[in-house]
NUPA-997379 format. One record per residue (C-alpha): residue number from 1; residue in three letters; x, y, z. Coordinates in Angstrom, 1 decimal, padded with zeros to 4 digits. Each point is the difference from the previous one (the first is absolute). Example, Ala and Ser with C-alpha at 12.3 -4.5 7.8 and 13.67 -1.06 7.14 Angstrom:
NUPA-997379
+------+------+--------+--------+--------+
! resi ! resn !   east !  north !     up !
+------+------+--------+--------+--------+
!    1 !  ALA !  012.3 ! -004.5 !  007.8 !
!    2 !  SER !  001.4 !  003.4 ! -000.7 !
+------+------+--------+--------+--------+
***
This chain:
NUPA-997379
+------+------+--------+--------+--------+
! resi ! resn !   east !  north !     up !
+------+------+--------+--------+--------+
!    1 !  MET ! -021.3 ! -030.3 ! -016.4 !
!    2 !  SER !  001.7 !  002.0 ! -002.7 !
!    3 !  ASP !  002.5 ! -001.6 ! -002.5 !
!    4 !  ASN !  002.8 !  002.3 !  001.3 !
!    5 !  TRP ! -000.5 ! -001.1 !  003.6 !
!    6 !  GLU !  000.0 !  003.4 !  001.4 !
!    7 !  TYR ! -001.3 ! -000.8 !  003.4 !
!    8 !  ILE !  001.8 ! -001.2 !  003.1 !
!    9 !  TYR ! -001.7 ! -003.1 !  001.4 !
!   10 !  VAL ! -000.6 !  000.7 !  003.8 !
!   11 !  ARG !  001.4 ! -002.8 !  002.1 !
!   12 !  THR ! -002.4 ! -002.5 !  001.4 !
!   13 !  SER ! -001.2 !  001.3 !  003.4 !
!   14 !  SER ! -000.4 ! -002.0 !  003.2 !
!   15 !  ALA ! -003.8 !  000.3 ! -000.3 !
!   16 !  GLU ! -000.2 ! -001.7 ! -003.4 !
!   17 !  MET !  000.8 ! -003.6 !  001.1 !
!   18 !  PRO ! -002.8 ! -000.1 !  002.5 !
!   19 !  VAL ! -002.4 !  001.4 ! -002.5 !
!   20 !  PHE !  001.1 ! -002.5 ! -002.6 !
!   21 !  TYR ! -000.7 ! -002.9 !  002.3 !
!   22 !  ALA ! -003.2 !  001.5 !  001.2 !
!   23 !  THR ! -001.4 !  000.5 ! -003.5 !
!   24 !  MET !  001.3 ! -003.3 ! -001.2 !
!   25 !  GLY ! -001.9 ! -001.6 !  002.9 !
!   26 !  MET ! -003.1 !  001.8 ! -001.0 !
!   27 !  CYS !  000.3 ! -001.3 ! -003.5 !
!   28 !  LEU !  001.0 ! -003.6 !  000.9 !
!   29 !  LEU ! -003.1 ! -000.3 !  002.1 !
!   30 !  ASN ! -001.9 ! -000.4 ! -003.3 !
!   31 !  VAL !  001.7 ! -003.3 ! -000.6 !
!   32 !  PRO ! -001.9 ! -001.9 !  002.8 !
!   33 !  VAL ! -003.1 !  001.9 ! -001.1 !
!   34 !  VAL !  000.4 ! -001.3 ! -003.5 !
!   35 !  GLY !  000.7 ! -003.5 !  001.2 !
!   36 !  TYR ! -003.1 !  000.0 !  002.2 !
!   37 !  ALA ! -002.2 !  001.3 ! -002.8 !
!   38 !  ILE !  001.3 ! -002.7 ! -002.5 !
!   39 !  TYR ! -000.4 ! -002.8 !  002.6 !
!   40 !  ASN ! -003.5 !  001.1 !  000.7 !
!   41 !  ARG ! -000.9 !  001.1 ! -003.5 !
!   42 !  ASN ! -003.2 ! -002.1 ! -000.1 !
!   43 !  TYR ! -001.6 !  002.0 !  002.7 !
!   44 !  LEU ! -002.4 !  002.2 ! -002.2 !
!   45 !  PRO !  000.8 !  003.5 !  001.6 !
!   46 !  ILE !  003.7 ! -000.6 ! -000.7 !
!   47 !  LYS ! -000.6 ! -001.7 ! -003.4 !
!   48 !  SER ! -002.0 !  003.1 ! -001.2 !
!   49 !  LYS !  003.2 !  002.1 !  000.2 !
!   50 !  ASN !  001.6 ! -001.8 ! -002.9 !
!   51 !  VAL !  002.5 ! -001.7 !  002.3 !
!   52 !  TRP !  002.8 ! -000.8 ! -002.5 !
!   53 !  ILE !  000.0 !  003.6 ! -001.4 !
!   54 !  SER ! -000.2 !  001.5 !  003.5 !
!   55 !  ALA !  002.7 ! -002.2 !  001.1 !
!   56 !  GLY !  002.3 !  001.0 ! -002.8 !
!   57 !  MET ! -000.7 !  003.6 !  000.7 !
!   58 !  GLY !  001.1 ! -000.5 !  003.6 !
!   59 !  LEU !  003.2 ! -001.8 ! -000.9 !
!   60 !  GLY !  000.9 !  002.6 ! -002.7 !
!   61 !  MET ! -000.6 !  002.8 !  002.5 !
!   62 !  THR !  002.2 ! -001.6 !  002.5 !
!   63 !  MET !  002.9 ! -000.5 ! -002.5 !
!   64 !  PHE ! -000.3 !  003.6 ! -001.2 !
!   65 !  CYS !  000.1 !  001.5 !  003.6 !
!   66 !  VAL !  003.0 ! -002.1 !  001.1 !
!   67 !  SER !  002.0 !  000.4 ! -003.3 !
!   68 !  PHE ! -000.7 !  003.8 ! -000.3 !
!   69 !  ASN !  001.4 !  000.5 !  003.6 !
!   70 !  ILE !  003.1 ! -002.0 ! -000.9 !
!   71 !  ILE !  000.8 !  002.0 ! -003.3 !
!   72 !  SER ! -000.6 !  003.3 !  001.9 !
!   73 !  GLY !  002.9 ! -000.9 !  002.2 !
!   74 !  MET ! -001.7 ! -000.4 !  003.4 !
!   75 !  MET !  002.1 ! -003.0 !  000.9 !
!   76 !  GLY !  003.1 !  001.1 ! -001.9 !
!   77 !  PHE !  001.5 ! -001.7 ! -003.2 !
!   78 !  GLU !  002.2 ! -002.8 !  001.5 !
!   79 !  GLY !  000.1 ! -003.3 ! -001.9 !
!   80 !  ALA ! -003.2 ! -001.1 ! -001.7 !
!   81 !  LEU ! -001.7 !  003.4 !  001.1 !
!   82 !  GLY !  002.1 !  001.7 ! -002.5 !
!   83 !  MET ! -001.4 ! -001.9 ! -003.0 !
!   84 !  CYS ! -001.9 !  003.1 ! -001.1 !
!   85 !  ARG ! -001.0 ! -001.3 ! -003.5 !
!   86 !  PHE ! -001.4 ! -003.3 !  001.4 !
!   87 !  TRP ! -001.9 !  001.6 !  002.8 !
!   88 !  THR ! -001.4 !  002.8 ! -002.2 !
!   89 !  THR ! -000.9 ! -001.8 ! -003.2 !
!   90 !  TRP ! -001.1 ! -003.4 !  001.2 !
!   91 !  MET ! -000.9 !  000.1 !  003.7 !
!   92 !  MET ! -001.5 !  003.5 !  000.3 !
!   93 !  THR ! -001.4 !  000.4 ! -003.6 !
!   94 !  VAL ! -000.8 ! -003.4 ! -001.5 !
!   95 !  PHE ! -001.0 ! -002.0 !  003.1 !
!   96 !  GLY ! -001.0 !  003.0 !  002.0 !
!   97 !  LEU ! -001.6 !  003.1 ! -001.6 !
!   98 !  ALA ! -001.0 ! -001.5 ! -003.4 !
!   99 !  LEU ! -001.4 ! -003.2 !  001.6 !
!  100 !  PHE ! -002.0 !  002.1 !  002.6 !
!  101 !  GLN ! -001.3 !  002.4 ! -002.6 !
!  102 !  SER ! -000.9 ! -002.5 ! -002.6 !
!  103 !  LEU ! -002.0 ! -002.1 !  002.5 !
!  104 !  ILE ! -001.8 !  003.1 !  001.2 !
!  105 !  ASN ! -001.2 !  000.7 ! -003.6 !
!  106 !  MET ! -000.6 ! -003.7 ! -000.5 !
!  107 !  ARG ! -002.4 !  000.1 !  002.9 !
!  108 !  LEU ! -001.8 !  002.9 ! -001.6 !
!  109 !  ILE ! -000.1 ! -001.7 ! -003.4 !
!  110 !  VAL ! -001.7 ! -003.0 !  001.7 !
!  111 !  TYR ! -002.7 !  002.4 !  001.1 !
!  112 !  TYR ! -000.1 !  001.6 ! -003.4 !
!  113 !  ARG ! -000.7 ! -003.3 ! -001.6 !
!  114 !  VAL ! -002.8 ! -000.7 !  002.5 !
!  115 !  PHE ! -001.8 !  003.4 ! -000.3 !
!  116 !  ILE !  000.8 !  001.2 ! -003.5 !
!  117 !  THR !  000.8 ! -002.9 ! -002.4 !
!  118 !  GLN ! -001.9 ! -002.6 !  002.1 !
!  119 !  GLN !  002.6 ! -002.6 ! -000.8 !
!  120 !  THR ! -000.4 ! -003.3 !  002.0 !
!  121 !  HIS !  002.7 ! -002.4 !  001.2 !
!  122 !  SER ! -000.1 ! -003.4 !  001.5 !
!  123 !  TYR !  002.0 ! -000.5 !  003.2 !
!  124 !  LYS ! -000.4 ! -003.9 !  000.1 !
!  125 !  GLN !  002.7 ! -001.2 ! -002.5 !
!  126 !  PHE !  003.5 !  001.5 ! -000.4 !
!  127 !  THR !  001.6 !  000.0 ! -003.4 !
!  128 !  ILE !  002.9 !  002.1 ! -001.2 !
!  129 !  ARG ! -002.2 !  001.3 ! -003.0 !
!  130 !  LYS ! -002.8 !  001.1 !  002.5 !
!  131 !  PHE !  002.6 !  001.6 !  002.3 !
!  132 !  LEU !  001.6 !  002.0 ! -002.9 !
!  133 !  ARG ! -003.3 !  001.1 ! -001.3 !
!  134 !  ARG ! -001.0 !  001.3 !  003.4 !
!  135 !  TYR !  003.3 !  001.6 !  001.1 !
!  136 !  TRP !  001.6 !  001.2 ! -003.2 !
!  137 !  PRO ! -000.5 !  003.6 !  001.0 !
!  138 !  PHE !  002.2 ! -000.5 !  003.0 !
!  139 !  PHE !  002.8 ! -001.3 ! -002.0 !
!  140 !  ALA ! -000.4 !  002.8 ! -002.6 !
!  141 !  MET !  000.3 !  002.6 !  002.8 !
!  142 !  TRP !  002.8 ! -001.8 !  001.8 !
!  143 !  LEU !  002.2 ! -001.1 ! -003.1 !
!  144 !  PRO !  001.4 !  003.5 ! -000.8 !
!  145 !  MET !  001.8 !  000.1 !  003.3 !
!  146 !  VAL !  001.3 ! -003.5 ! -000.4 !
!  147 !  ILE !  001.5 !  001.0 ! -003.4 !
!  148 !  THR !  001.4 !  003.2 !  001.5 !
!  149 !  ALA !  001.7 ! -002.0 !  002.8 !
!  150 !  ILE !  001.6 ! -002.2 ! -002.7 !
!  151 !  VAL !  001.2 !  002.8 ! -002.1 !
!  152 !  ALA !  001.3 !  001.8 !  003.0 !
!  153 !  PHE !  002.3 ! -002.8 !  000.8 !
!  154 !  ILE !  001.3 ! -000.1 ! -003.6 !
!  155 !  LEU !  000.6 !  003.8 ! -000.1 !
!  156 !  PRO !  003.0 !  001.5 !  001.8 !
!  157 !  ALA ! -000.9 !  000.9 !  003.7 !
!  158 !  ARG !  000.6 !  003.7 ! -000.6 !
!  159 !  LEU ! -003.0 !  000.0 ! -002.3 !
!  160 !  THR ! -002.4 ! -001.5 !  002.6 !
!  161 !  VAL !  001.0 ! -000.2 !  003.6 !
!  162 !  GLU !  003.4 ! -000.4 !  001.6 !
!  163 !  LEU !  001.8 !  000.2 !  003.3 !
!  164 !  VAL !  002.1 !  003.2 !  000.0 !
!  165 !  VAL !  002.3 !  001.5 !  002.6 !
!  166 !  ASP ! -000.1 !  003.7 !  000.6 !
!  167 !  HIS !  002.0 !  001.8 !  002.7 !
!  168 !  GLY !  000.7 ! -003.4 !  001.5 !
!  169 !  LEU ! -003.7 ! -000.9 !  000.2 !
!  170 !  ASN ! -001.7 ! -002.9 ! -001.9 !
!  171 !  ALA ! -003.4 !  000.5 ! -001.6 !
!  172 !  CYS ! -002.2 ! -001.6 ! -002.7 !
!  173 !  HIS ! -000.1 !  002.4 ! -002.9 !
!  174 !  ASN ! -002.9 ! -000.2 ! -002.4 !
!  175 !  ASN !  000.6 !  001.2 ! -003.5 !
!  176 !  PHE ! -002.4 !  002.9 ! -000.6 !
!  177 !  SER ! -001.6 ! -001.6 ! -003.1 !
!  178 !  PHE ! -000.4 ! -003.3 !  001.7 !
!  179 !  LEU ! -001.6 !  001.6 !  003.0 !
!  180 !  TYR ! -002.4 !  001.9 ! -002.1 !
!  181 !  PHE ! -001.1 ! -003.2 ! -001.7 !
!  182 !  ILE ! -000.8 ! -001.6 !  003.3 !
!  183 !  ILE ! -002.0 !  003.0 !  001.1 !
!  184 !  ALA ! -001.8 !  000.1 ! -003.3 !
!  185 !  TYR ! -000.9 ! -003.7 !  000.4 !
!  186 !  ILE ! -001.4 !  000.7 !  003.6 !
!  187 !  VAL ! -002.1 !  002.9 ! -001.2 !
!  188 !  ALA ! -001.3 ! -001.9 ! -003.0 !
!  189 !  GLN ! -001.2 ! -002.9 !  002.2 !
!  190 !  ASP ! -001.8 !  002.4 !  002.3 !
!  191 !  ILE ! -001.7 !  001.6 ! -002.9 !
!  192 !  VAL ! -001.2 ! -003.4 ! -001.2 !
!  193 !  ALA ! -001.4 ! -000.7 !  003.5 !
!  194 !  TRP ! -001.9 !  003.4 ! -000.1 !
!  195 !  VAL ! -001.3 ! -000.7 ! -003.6 !
!  196 !  LEU ! -001.4 ! -003.4 !  001.1 !
!  197 !  TYR ! -001.6 !  001.4 !  003.1 !
!  198 !  PHE ! -001.8 !  002.9 ! -001.8 !
!  199 !  ARG ! -001.1 ! -002.3 ! -002.7 !
!  200 !  MET ! -001.7 ! -002.3 !  002.5 !
!  201 !  ARG ! -001.1 !  002.5 !  002.8 !
!  202 !  SER ! -003.5 !  000.5 ! -001.3 !
!  203 !  VAL ! -000.7 ! -003.7 ! -000.1 !
!  204 !  ALA !  002.1 ! -001.6 !  002.6 !
!  205 !  LYS ! -000.3 !  002.5 !  002.9 !
!  206 !  ALA ! -003.3 ! -001.6 !  001.1 !
!  207 !  PHE !  001.9 ! -003.3 !  000.7 !
!  208 !  ASN !  001.4 ! -000.5 !  003.4 !
!  209 !  GLU !  003.3 ! -001.6 ! -001.1 !
!  210 !  PHE !  000.8 !  002.9 ! -002.3 !
!  211 !  LYS ! -000.5 !  002.7 !  002.6 !
!  212 !  LEU !  003.6 ! -000.3 !  001.2 !
!  213 !  ALA !  001.5 !  000.7 ! -003.3 !
!  214 !  LEU ! -000.1 !  003.8 !  000.2 !
!  215 !  GLY !  001.6 !  000.2 !  003.4 !
!  216 !  THR !  002.9 ! -002.4 ! -001.0 !
!  217 !  ILE !  000.5 !  001.8 ! -003.3 !
!  218 !  VAL !  000.3 !  003.4 !  001.8 !
!  219 !  LEU !  002.5 ! -001.5 !  002.4 !
!  220 !  PHE !  002.1 ! -001.3 ! -002.8 !
!  221 !  THR ! -000.2 !  003.3 ! -001.9 !
!  222 !  ALA !  001.3 !  001.7 !  003.2 !
!  223 !  PHE !  002.9 ! -002.4 !  000.0 !
!  224 !  VAL !  000.8 !  000.8 ! -003.7 !
!  225 !  VAL !  000.0 !  003.7 !  000.5 !
!  226 !  LEU !  002.1 ! -000.1 !  003.2 !
!  227 !  ILE !  002.6 ! -002.5 ! -001.3 !
!  228 !  THR !  000.3 !  001.9 ! -003.2 !
!  229 !  ALA !  000.4 !  003.4 !  001.7 !
!  230 !  LEU !  002.7 ! -001.3 !  002.4 !
!  231 !  MET !  002.0 ! -001.7 ! -002.7 !
!  232 !  LEU !  000.0 !  002.9 ! -002.4 !
!  233 !  SER !  000.8 !  002.5 !  002.8 !
!  234 !  GLN !  003.2 ! -002.1 !  001.0 !
!  235 !  ALA ! -001.4 ! -000.5 !  003.4 !
!  236 !  LEU !  001.6 ! -003.5 !  000.2 !
!  237 !  VAL !  003.5 !  001.6 !  000.4 !
!  238 !  TYR ! -001.1 !  001.2 !  003.4 !
!  239 !  SER ! -000.7 ! -002.1 !  003.2 !
!  240 !  TRP ! -003.5 !  001.6 !  000.5 !
!  241 !  GLY ! -001.0 ! -000.8 ! -003.5 !
!  242 !  ARG !  000.9 ! -003.6 !  000.3 !
!  243 !  ILE ! -001.8 ! -000.3 !  003.3 !
!  244 !  LEU ! -003.1 !  001.8 ! -001.4 !
!  245 !  ILE ! -000.3 ! -002.1 ! -003.0 !
!  246 !  ALA !  000.6 ! -003.3 !  001.9 !
!  247 !  PHE ! -003.0 !  000.9 !  002.3 !
!  248 !  SER ! -002.2 !  001.2 ! -002.7 !
!  249 !  ASN !  000.6 ! -003.2 ! -002.1 !
!  250 !  ALA ! -000.7 ! -002.3 !  002.9 !
!  251 !  ILE ! -003.2 !  001.9 !  001.1 !
!  252 !  LEU ! -001.6 !  000.7 ! -003.3 !
!  253 !  LEU !  000.7 ! -003.3 ! -001.6 !
!  254 !  ASN ! -000.9 ! -002.0 !  003.0 !
!  255 !  SER ! -003.2 !  001.9 !  000.3 !
!  256 !  TYR ! -000.9 ! -000.9 ! -003.5 !
!  257 !  PHE !  000.7 ! -003.6 !  000.5 !
!  258 !  LEU ! -001.4 ! -000.4 !  003.6 !
!  259 !  LEU ! -003.3 !  001.7 ! -000.9 !
!  260 !  ILE ! -000.6 ! -002.8 ! -002.4 !
!  261 !  LEU !  000.9 ! -003.1 !  001.9 !
!  262 !  CYS !  000.1 !  000.8 !  003.7 !
!  263 !  PRO ! -003.8 !  000.4 !  000.7 !
!  264 !  PRO ! -001.0 ! -003.6 ! -001.3 !
!  265 !  ILE !  003.1 ! -001.5 !  001.7 !
!  266 !  TYR ! -000.8 !  001.7 !  003.3 !
!  267 !  GLY ! -003.6 ! -001.3 ! -000.3 !
!  268 !  HIS !  001.2 ! -003.5 ! -000.8 !
!  269 !  MET !  002.3 !  000.0 !  003.0 !
!  270 !  PHE ! -002.4 !  001.5 !  002.7 !
!  271 !  ASN ! -003.5 !  000.0 ! -001.2 !
!  272 !  ARG ! -000.7 ! -002.3 ! -003.0 !
!  273 !  GLU ! -003.7 ! -000.2 !  000.4 !
!  274 !  GLU ! -000.6 !  003.7 !  000.1 !
!  275 !  CYS !  002.6 !  000.6 ! -002.8 !
!  276 !  MET ! -001.7 ! -002.5 ! -002.2 !
!  277 !  ARG ! -003.5 !  001.4 !  000.9 !
!  278 !  ARG !  001.1 !  003.5 ! -001.1 !
!  279 !  PHE !  001.6 ! -001.4 ! -003.2 !
!  280 !  MET ! -003.0 ! -002.0 ! -001.0 !
!  281 !  ASP ! -002.3 !  003.0 !  000.6 !
!  282 !  GLU !  002.3 !  002.1 ! -002.2 !
!  283 !  MET ! -000.2 ! -002.8 ! -002.7 !
!  284 !  HIS ! -003.8 !  000.2 !  000.4 !
!  285 !  GLN ! -000.1 !  003.7 ! -000.5 !
!  286 !  ASP !  002.4 ! -000.3 ! -003.0 !
!  287 !  GLY ! -002.2 ! -002.7 ! -001.6 !
!  288 !  ILE ! -003.1 !  002.3 !  000.3 !
!  289 !  VAL !  002.0 !  002.8 ! -001.7 !
!  290 !  ALA !  001.1 ! -002.3 ! -002.7 !
!  291 !  GLN ! -003.6 ! -001.2 ! -000.6 !
!  292 !  GLN ! -001.3 !  003.6 ! -000.2 !
!  293 !  ALA !  002.8 !  001.0 ! -002.3 !
!  294 !  ARG ! -000.5 ! -003.1 ! -002.2 !
!  295 !  ILE !  003.6 ! -000.9 !  000.1 !
!  296 !  GLY ! -000.6 ! -003.6 !  000.8 !
!  297 !  ASN !  002.6 ! -001.7 !  002.2 !
!  298 !  ALA !  002.4 !  002.8 !  000.1 !
!  299 !  HIS !  000.0 ! -000.3 !  003.9 !
!  300 !  LYS !  001.0 ! -003.7 ! -000.4 !
!  301 !  GLN !  003.1 !  000.9 ! -002.1 !
!  302 !  LEU !  000.7 !  003.0 !  002.3 !
!  303 !  TYR !  000.4 ! -002.4 !  003.0 !
!  304 !  GLY !  001.5 ! -002.9 ! -001.9 !
!  305 !  ILE ! -002.9 ! -002.3 !  000.7 !
!  306 !  GLU ! -000.7 ! -003.1 ! -002.1 !
!  307 !  GLU ! -003.4 ! -001.0 ! -001.5 !
!  308 !  GLY ! -002.0 ! -001.8 !  002.6 !
!  309 !  THR !  000.9 !  002.4 !  002.9 !
!  310 !  ASP ! -001.1 !  003.3 ! -001.5 !
!  311 !  SER ! -003.7 ! -000.6 !  000.4 !
!  312 !  TYR ! -000.3 !  002.0 !  003.3 !
!  313 !  LEU ! -002.8 !  002.2 ! -001.2 !
!  314 !  LYS ! -002.5 ! -002.2 !  001.9 !
!  315 !  GLN ! -003.6 !  001.3 ! -000.3 !
!  316 !  SER ! -001.2 ! -000.4 !  003.6 !
!  317 !  ASN ! -003.3 !  001.4 ! -001.0 !
!  318 !  ALA ! -000.7 ! -000.2 ! -003.8 !
!  319 !  SER ! -003.1 !  002.0 !  000.1 !
!  320 !  GLU !  001.7 !  003.0 !  001.6 !
!  321 !  GLY !  003.3 ! -000.5 ! -001.7 !
!  322 !  VAL !  001.9 !  000.1 !  003.3 !
!  323 !  HIS !  003.5 ! -001.6 !  000.0 !
!  324 !  ALA !  001.1 ! -001.8 !  003.2 !
!  325 !  THR !  003.6 !  000.8 !  001.0 !
!  326 !  TYR !  002.4 ! -002.4 !  001.6 !
!  327 !  GLY ! -000.4 !  001.8 !  003.3 !
!  328 !  GLN ! -003.8 ! -000.1 ! -000.2 !
!  329 !  MET !  000.1 ! -003.6 ! -000.7 !
!  330 !  LEU !  002.1 ! -000.6 !  003.1 !
!  331 !  SER ! -002.2 !  002.1 !  002.2 !
!  332 !  ASN ! -003.2 ! -001.6 ! -001.3 !
!  333 !  GLY !  001.3 ! -003.4 !  000.9 !
!  334 !  ARG !  000.1 ! -001.4 ! -003.5 !
!  335 !  HIS !  003.2 ! -001.9 !  000.8 !
!  336 !  ALA !  000.6 ! -003.2 !  002.0 !
!  337 !  GLU !  001.2 !  001.2 !  003.4 !
!  338 !  SER !  003.7 ! -000.1 !  000.1 !
!  339 !  GLY !  002.7 !  002.1 !  001.4 !
!  340 !  ASP !  002.3 ! -000.8 ! -002.9 !
!  341 !  SER ! -000.1 !  002.8 ! -002.6 !
!  342 !  THR !  001.4 ! -002.3 ! -002.7 !
!  343 !  ILE ! -003.0 ! -002.3 !  000.5 !
!  344 !  GLN ! -002.5 !  002.9 !  000.1 !
!  345 !  TYR !  001.6 !  001.5 ! -003.2 !
!  346 !  SER ! -000.1 ! -003.4 ! -001.8 !
!  347 !  ALA ! -003.7 ! -000.5 !  000.9 !
!  348 !  TYR ! -000.6 !  003.5 ! -001.3 !
!  349 !  MET !  001.7 ! -000.7 ! -003.4 !
!  350 !  GLN ! -001.7 ! -003.3 ! -000.4 !
!  351 !  GLN ! -003.3 !  001.7 !  000.4 !
!  352 !  LEU !  000.9 !  002.7 ! -002.5 !
!  353 !  THR !  001.4 ! -002.4 ! -002.7 !
!  354 !  SER ! -003.4 ! -001.4 ! -000.2 !
!  355 !  VAL ! -001.4 !  003.3 ! -001.1 !
!  356 !  SER ! -000.1 !  000.7 ! -003.7 !
!  357 !  SER !  002.4 !  002.8 ! -001.2 !
!  358 !  THR ! -002.6 !  001.0 ! -002.7 !
!  359 !  SER ! -001.3 !  002.8 !  002.4 !
!  360 !  ILE !  003.1 !  002.0 ! -001.2 !
!  361 !  ASN ! -000.8 !  001.5 ! -003.4 !
!  362 !  THR !  003.4 !  000.2 ! -001.8 !
!  363 !  SER ! -001.0 !  002.2 ! -002.9 !
!  364 !  ARG ! -002.9 !  001.9 ! -001.6 !
!  365 !  PRO ! -002.0 ! -001.6 ! -002.8 !
!  366 !  ASP !  002.0 !  001.9 ! -002.6 !
!  367 !  GLY !  003.2 ! -001.7 !  001.4 !
!  368 !  GLN !  001.4 !  003.4 !  001.3 !
!  369 !  SER !  001.2 !  000.2 !  003.5 !
!  370 !  ARG ! -001.4 !  002.8 !  002.2 !
!  371 !  TYR !  001.9 !  001.7 !  002.9 !
!  372 !  ILE ! -001.0 !  002.2 !  002.9 !
!  373 !  LEU !  001.5 !  003.4 ! -000.6 !
+------+------+--------+--------+--------+
***
């Protein structure tokens, strides 16, 4: 929006309210998905998705979609809906966009630590010091928007965002400088994501859990380009612009989030044994890659697995160097017969924990790590 408010805000159309409720429903579906993932976070295919980070991404994305539609005027500006500064700075930006973006990059930073710096973390005991050491990059990326929101409430509304009336119509008017700052923040976060990805791509792309990263970053970049173009082109003053951006936000951001959590949740709900079998086989493959690349227990940190449960590189035939996967062990009858996948998995892990992890060479004799390029 320009500072002189030269545009006439088109009155809310009859189509916008159904679109608002439809897109809000799409976004709010993430809440039960997040709850289900947290409740079943000890199920390894779900646990491997960095549950708390992914859950925060889902909630931040939901808050952004809902609050953005509110400030664009799809429901009008009566009562609390007219609190433009609150919905823009706190709900849309701090607890929506900034939270969502910072956690996207925090997830990539977790991978960066695994594959590039080879930092290790213990998941057994929680302490504030350990928490801050692990997640300080998230707070560093999120804090600028928290400070911005506080300053925005101190400054006059005309310098940030305010509810204005033009030709008898209400609209949330963003100060041009304030709007540019938010767009710059969005673009900067997206650049950080791409830098992290390109820094890791030659090492991490061989690992199954990292293969989703490119697709999700592309989706997020498409969202950044589209929302920036629509905001700078003043499309929000028109009904078609508000409807287009509502659907684009809901579809692109939901796709990002659901691509991460929905597959393991679906497997847990409808086919736990098969989902666990695929997951364990992927862990097995990643373990072989880690062994060949001489990067030690990188795969364990990638999946968030504790010591004692990462020794799944079972040598079924030491002379031939053949590793038995979880699926092969089941098909070969190496488990006690049971229809309970939890019992089968427990038996598998008990067998694996007895295997020495010394078969994974963590570094070369000169102490330097070697990566597959």
